Structure formats: structure tokens, C-alpha cells
C-alpha positions in Angstrom: 36.3 35.9 38.0 33.0 35.3 36.2 31.0 32.0 36.3 32.1 31.1 32.8 35.8 31.8 33.4 35.6 29.7 36.6 34.0 26.7 34.8 36.6 26.9 31.9 39.6 27.3 34.3 38.5 24.4 36.6 37.7 22.2 33.6 41.3 22.7 32.2 42.8 22.2 35.7 40.9 18.8 35.9 42.4 17.9 32.5 39.1 17.5 30.8 38.1 18.6 27.3 34.7 20.1 26.4 33.8 16.9 24.6 34.6 14.8 27.7 32.5 17.0 29.9 29.7 16.8 27.4 29.7 13.0 27.4 29.6 12.8 31.2 26.9 15.5 31.7 24.9 14.8 28.5 25.0 18.6 27.9 25.7 19.6 24.3 29.1 21.0 23.6 27.7 24.3 22.1 25.9 24.9 25.4 29.0 24.2 27.5 31.1 26.6 25.3 28.4 29.3 25.6 28.4 28.9 29.4 32.2 29.2 29.6 31.8 32.5 27.6 29.1 33.6 30.1 26.3 33.2 27.5 23.5 31.2 29.2 21.0 31.8 26.4 21.6 28.2 25.0 20.5 26.7 28.3 16.8 27.3 27.6 16.0 29.3 30.7 17.4 30.0 34.2 16.0 26.8 35.6 18.1 24.7 33.2 21.1 27.0 33.5 21.2 26.3 37.3 21.0 22.6 36.6 23.8 22.7 34.0 26.1 24.7 36.4 25.6 22.0 39.0 26.2 19.1 36.6 29.4 20.6 35.1 30.7 21.6 38.6 30.4 18.1 39.9 32.2 16.6 36.9 35.1 19.1 37.1 35.3 18.7 40.9 34.2 22.0 42.4 31.4 23.1 44.7 28.5 24.3 42.5 26.6 26.4 45.1 28.8 29.5 45.0 28.4 29.6 41.2 24.6 29.1 41.4 24.3 31.9 44.0 26.3 34.2 41.8 24.1 33.2 38.8 21.0 34.1 40.8 22.4 37.4 41.9 23.1 38.4 38.3 20.0 36.9 36.7 17.1 38.1 38.9 17.5 36.1 42.1 16.6 32.6 43.1 13.1 31.3 42.4 10.6 31.8 45.2 9.2 28.7 46.8 5.7 27.8 45.8 3.3 26.3 48.3 1.3 23.3 47.4 -2.0 25.2 47.7 -1.0 27.9 45.3 0.5 25.3 42.9 -2.8 23.4 42.6 -5.3 26.2 43.1 -6.4 27.8 39.8 -6.0 31.5 39.5 -9.6 31.9 38.5 -12.5 29.8 39.8 -13.8 27.4 37.3 -17.5 27.8 36.7 -19.4 24.6 36.6 -22.7 24.5 34.8 -25.5 23.3 36.9 -27.0 20.1 35.7 -30.6 20.6 35.2 -33.2 17.9 35.6 -34.9 16.8 32.4 -38.2 18.6 31.7 -40.6 15.6 31.7 -43.6 17.8 31.1 -42.4 19.2 27.8 -41.4 15.7 26.7 -44.9 14.3 27.5 -46.5 17.2 25.6 -44.3 16.6 22.6 -45.1 12.8 22.6 -48.8 13.5 22.9 -48.6 15.9 19.9 -47.0 13.2 17.8 -49.7 10.7 18.8 -52.5 13.1 17.8 -50.8 13.9 14.4 -50.3 10.2 13.7 -54.0 9.5 14.5 -55.2 12.2 12.1 -52.9 10.9 9.3 -54.3 7.4 9.8 -58.0 8.6 9.6 -57.4 10.7 6.5 -55.5 7.9 4.8 -58.2 5.3 5.5 -60.9 7.6 4.1 -58.9 8.1 0.9 -58.4 4.4 0.5 -62.1 3.7 0.8 -62.9 6.2 -2.0 -60.4 4.4 -4.2 -62.0 1.0 -3.5 -65.5 2.3 -4.4 -64.2 3.7 -7.6 -62.7 0.4 -8.4 -66.0 -1.4 -7.8 -67.9 1.0 -10.0 -65.6 0.4 -13.0 -65.3 -3.3 -12.2 -67.8 -4.2 -14.9 -65.9 -2.4 -17.6 -63.9 -4.9 -19.6 -60.3 -4.4 -19.3 -58.4 -3.5 -22.4 -56.7 -6.5 -23.8 -53.0 -6.6 -23.3 -51.0 -7.5 -26.4 -48.9 -10.6 -26.0 -45.3 -9.8 -25.9 -43.6 -10.3 -29.2 -41.5 -13.4 -29.4 -38.0 -12.3 -30.1 -36.2 -14.1 -32.9 -33.5 -16.4 -31.7 -30.2 -14.6 -31.8 -28.1 -15.4 -34.9 -25.2 -17.5 -34.3 -22.2 -15.4 -34.4 -19.7 -16.0 -37.1 -16.6 -18.0 -36.0 -13.9 -15.7 -34.7 -10.9 -15.7 -37.0 -7.9 -17.4 -35.5 -5.3 -14.9 -34.3 -2.1 -15.0 -36.5 0.8 -17.0 -35.0 3.7 -15.0 -33.7 6.2 -18.0 -33.7 6.8 -21.4 -35.2 6.9 -24.5 -33.0 8.4 -27.8 -34.1 8.6 -31.1 -32.2 10.7 -34.0 -33.4 10.4 -37.6 -31.9 12.8 -40.2 -33.1 11.4 -43.5 -34.3 14.9 -44.8 -34.6 18.4 -43.4 -34.1 19.3 -40.8 -36.6 21.4 -37.7 -37.1 19.6 -34.4 -37.0 20.3 -30.7 -37.3 17.9 -27.9 -36.5 18.4 -24.1 -37.1 16.3 -21.0 -37.1 15.8 -18.4 -39.9 19.1 -16.6 -39.0 21.1 -19.9 -39.3 21.5 -20.2 -35.5 21.9 -23.9 -34.6 19.2 -25.1 -32.3 20.4 -28.7 -32.2 23.0 -30.8 -34.0 23.8 -34.4 -33.2 22.4 -37.9 -32.8 18.8 -38.4 -31.7 18.2 -41.7 -30.1 15.1 -43.8 -30.6 12.3 -42.5 -28.3 14.0 -39.2 -27.7 12.1 -36.0 -28.5 13.1 -32.4 -29.0 11.1 -29.2 -29.1 12.1 -25.9 -30.7 10.6 -22.5 -31.1 11.6 -19.7 -33.4 10.1 -16.4 -34.5 9.8 -17.0 -38.3 11.3 -20.4 -39.5 12.8 -23.7 -38.3 15.0 -25.6 -40.8 15.6 -29.4 -40.3 18.2 -31.7 -41.9 17.3 -35.3 -41.1 19.9 -38.0 -41.8 17.4 -40.8 -42.6 14.0 -40.0 -44.1 11.1 -41.5 -42.2 13.2 -41.9 -39.0 11.3 -39.2 -37.0 7.7 -38.1 -36.3 7.1 -34.4 -36.8 4.6 -32.1 -35.1 4.5 -28.5 -36.5 2.5 -25.7 -34.8 0.5 -28.3 -33.0 -0.3 -30.4 -36.1 0.9 -34.0 -36.3 2.6 -34.5 -39.7 3.6 -38.1 -39.1 6.9 -39.4 -40.5 7.6 -37.7 -43.8 10.2 -38.9 -46.4 10.2 -42.6 -45.8 13.2 -44.2 -47.5 14.3 -40.8 -49.1 17.8 -40.8 -47.4 18.9 -37.3 -46.2 15.9 -35.0 -45.9 15.8 -31.2 -45.7 12.7 -29.5 -44.4 11.7 -26.0 -43.4 8.6 -24.7 -41.5 7.2 -21.2 -40.9 4.4 -19.8 -38.8 1.7 -20.7 -41.5 2.7 -24.3 -41.7 1.2 -26.8 -42.2 -0.9 -25.3 -45.0 -4.6 -26.4 -44.9 -5.5 -29.2 -47.3 
């Protein structure tokens, strides 16, 4: 009987499924099924195959060593022991580069060359500077050309006032001077408010194009339209109907 047949027969005799063996050994089910079919290629090498045989054998309750010996006999034999010296000794000697001492003579020669070059540059530069100074003294008596005074730039013109951006909505605020009935609606007839407005109460509305007001008692409210205070229109006129758009109030 082969290794795989033995593992499968003993697992069934132990009443275990492949899934149960996989959970206890943490070996994938595909690997276990392959081993039971004598296919050890899923194990990842002979070393892991031996370990899997031992783990499965312990779970299903059989001695793993006869199966491991049979595996070694059919797969190239057991691995040879490796001595500690051969394990840690490299196969080829590692060549270490000899650390050389710094060449101080070359460094000193290079530094001396820099000093000489710097001195030559300083001497040549000072000679050139003297010639320039003598030339400046020779022409010192020549009157310097007059420099025209910078032209005074004219003060910038005050920019024209920026035109106010057109309004995109109409805003109306109503504050009751005394209790009155009030109705407010927008350009589509949608009611914004309808009811009694008590003395001291205030309401604010916003619409895209127009706000229409029906005031029960003229002069009973103060109006502010698009930020402009209109006071209390319609004093003593009874019921008052007003409408305001984005251009109101019109300039005087």
C-alpha cells in the first residue's frame, strides 16, 4: 500500500474528513488530497512533504516514521546531516580589500598647489585694481555728464466707479408698527406669509423676481426693499397692495 493510500485509509478509519484534518494540521485541503493521491508536488519540496506526513499521521493516530522512511526511499533518500562548520563556512573565500593608509604626501602637495595658485590670483587682481584707480584719478577732473532728473509721473487718474452688479433676487423686510393683517407672495403666486403680524414683529422674504404684499391697514408697517428703507407707505389708505422687483426702489 502506498503512502497516500495509507494516509487516506487511516484518516477514514479515524472518522475524520479532509476538512477536519486540514483544520487541525493547518495544511490546505488541496495539499492533503494530493498527498492521499501520492502527489507530493503541492507540498513545496521534500522537506515540507516529510513535515506534512508527520503532522497528518499524528492527527489520524498512526506512527509517521515508517511512512517518512518510505518517502525517503522513493524520493532520493533522507537528507544528509550538515556539520556546523560546513553550514557557516562559505564555499569560496571572501576577498577583503586591504585598507590603505591615506597618502598624506599627495594631500600636502595638492594643498600647497592651491596656496600658490591663490597667491598668484591675488597679486594679479591687486595689480589690475591699481590700474583702474589710476585711470579714475586721471579722469577725475572731467566734469561728469549731468544726469537728467527723473520725470515726475502724473498722478494716476481715479478710476471710474465700478458699476454695481445687477441683483439676482429681491429682498423685502416688513416690521409691524401696529397689529395688522398681511399677505406676501412671490411672482408665481406662492404664498410666503399670510396672517396677523403683531406690533414689533418683523418678517423677511426673498424671491427671484418679485414679492407682492397685501397690507390690511395702510401705514401699519415699515418696509425695507433691497436694503433701502422705504418707511411706512400708505398712511390712512386702508387695504394696500404693493409689489417689488429686483430693481426697486427706483432711484429718485
